[in-house]
N, C-alpha and C positions, 0 to 999 in steps of 0.2 A: 375839454372832452371828459365826460364821465364814462369810463370803460370797464366792463366786465369781460373777462376772457376765460371761456370754458369752465364756468362756475358749475360745481356739483354740490348738491345739498342732500343730506340724508337725515331722516327721522327715524332712528332704529334701523331696521332693515329695508325701510321704504325709501327709495330714491325719489325726491321731489323735483330736482332739477339735475340734468345730466349733461354737463359740458355745454352749458348754454353760454353764448357770447352775445353781448349787447353794448351798444354805443349811444350815449345821449350827448348829441353836439350842443355847445353853447347857442343860444338864440333860437332854438327850435322847439316846437311842441311835438313830442313823439307819442303817438298813442299805442298802448299795449292792451290787446284783447286776448280772449281765450276762455274756455270753459272753466267752471268752478273746480277747484282742486288741481289745477294745472301748474300752480307754482308762481303766479303773478305777485301775490303779496309777500312771498318768501324772496323772490327776486328784489322787490322793493326794499325789504329789510336788508338784504346783502348790499345793495347800492347805497343804503344810509348807513352803512357800517354798524348795524345794529345786530347782525347775524354773521357769524364766522362760517364760511363755506368748508366743506370737506376737502374740496380741491379747486383749482382756478385762482385767478388774480384779479384784483380790482385796482384801478389807478383813478386819480382825480388830476385833471390838468397836467398829466405826465408823471405825477408823483405816485408810486406804488403804495397802497395801504398795507402796513404791516402789522397793526394793532387794531382790535375791534372793540366796539362799544367804547367804554371809558379809557380804554388803552390806546385808542386811535389819537394821533396828534390833534390837538384842538383846532389847528389851522386847517386840517382837512375835515374834521367833523362839522365845523361850521360852514363849510362850502356846500353841504348837502343838507336839505330839510325835508321831512317826511310828513305828509298830511294823511291821517288815517281816515277809513271809512266811517268808524263808530266814534264820534267825539267824546261820548260819555266814558268809554273805556280808556281815553287817552288823556284824561285830566284828573287832578286831584280834586275830588267832590267838596273838599273843605275850603278850596280857594275861590275868591271872587274873580270874576272875569278880568278885571284889571290886573289881578296878580298872576293869572294863567299867561295873558299876553307878555307880562313882564319877566316870565321865568328865565328865558335865555340871557336876559340882561342881568338878572340876579345871580345866575350861575358864573357869569363872567366877571361880577363885581363892578358893573356899570349901571347903576340904577339911572333910569333916564324917563321921567314922568312925561316930558314933552314928546318923547318918541312914542310911548306907549299911547298916548292920546291921538297922536296923529294917525297911528296904525288903526285904532279903534274906528276913527272917522272914516279912514280909507275903506274899511270892510263893511261900513254901515251900522256900527254900533253907537247907540245914543249914550250919553254920559250916565243917565240913570241905570242902564243895563250893566254898566261896568261894575256897580257896587253889588250885583246879584251873584249867587252861587249857582253852579250848574243845574241843580234841581228846580231853580227858579226861572230858568229860561227854556226856549225851545231847542229843538235839535238844530235847527237852522241858525239860531243865534249863537248857540254853542260853537258850531262848526266855524262861524265867522270869527270867533275869537281864537279858535285853533289855527285858522289860516293866518290871522294877524301874529300869532305867536311864532309860526313857521318863518314868516317873513322879517321877524325882528332884527336878525344879524345879518340881513342882506345876503341870502345863500346864492351861489352861483348856479346850483341845480335845485329844483323844487320837484319832489316826487308826490303826486297826487293819487293816493290808492283808493279808488272808488269814492272820492271826496263828495260826490253829489248824489250818491245812491239814495240816501234817506231823505232827501230834501224836496221841496216843492219845485215847480219849474222856474218860478221867478227867482227864488234863491239859488238854484242852480246857475242861471244865466248871470246873476250878479256876481257870483264867486268866480265863475270862468272869466267874466270881464275884469275883475281884479287881478287874477292871475295873468291874463293877457296884458294888461297895463304894466304890470311888474316886469314881465318878460321884455316889453318894448322898451321900457325905461332902463333896464340894468343889462339886457342881453343874457339873461339867465336861460339855461336849458330846462325844459318842463317835461316830465314823463307823466302822461295822463293814463291811468289805468282804469279801464271801465268795461262793464258788459253792455253798455249802451252803444250800439254801433252807429246810431244817428248822432250821438254826442261826438264820438270820435271822428266821424267823417267830417263834421263841421268844425272841430276844434283842432285836429292835429295836422301838422304840415306832412307827416309821414306816419305809416302804420307798421305795427310788428305784431306778431301772433305767437302765443304759446299753445301748442296743440293738444297737450295732455301731460299727465304727471310723468316726470322724467323725460322731457322732451329732448329729442335728439339733437346733435349739433346742427346749427344753421337756423334754429328758432330761438328767439325771435330774431328777424332780419328786417330792418326797416325798409319799407318800400313806399311808393307814393300812394297817398290816399286816394281812393277812388272818387270821381267827380259825381 
């Protein structure tokens, strides 16, 4: 279980999250909705151990997180992967797609060309695309590389922060299918953050909402998705 308990985040004097609690169980897709500015992406960054909250606690499979960003233990950091809405802001523009996918392996000192090639094929990237840099591919192709990168170390929890917002319908459907196949194969928990109510209704096993900036305790609270 990826569990956040009474998380509070402030940017200066502004409270973005106010004592928010949230559980992401293994093997489930939990949809998270809410208006712009309500703190969805902020919660995603806390869950991925990229942002230290002002208050509250985060635990991964029962182990409490006591360090953040690079100070978080590697065995916890690699359990959670975050996929961003804007892939061009999430990659080094100098790297080729193959190098982008391989980044987690390089950071671990575990180069594995076969693994990179297999993941590229899984997300629908052809061999010729792997030699290109971000400015030479479409948003959809770059997001496919970012998804492959997120899956490289077999995370137990995958956070998809508006991952399909900038993409055409066919690419959206393809990436959701890849994530679902990964969940089915590994038992990973998936957090699907989106403004798209139709997408969340079709994709998520349960739903949660953040109602506004500094949401009070009790939101988000997973509930069955409407039929």
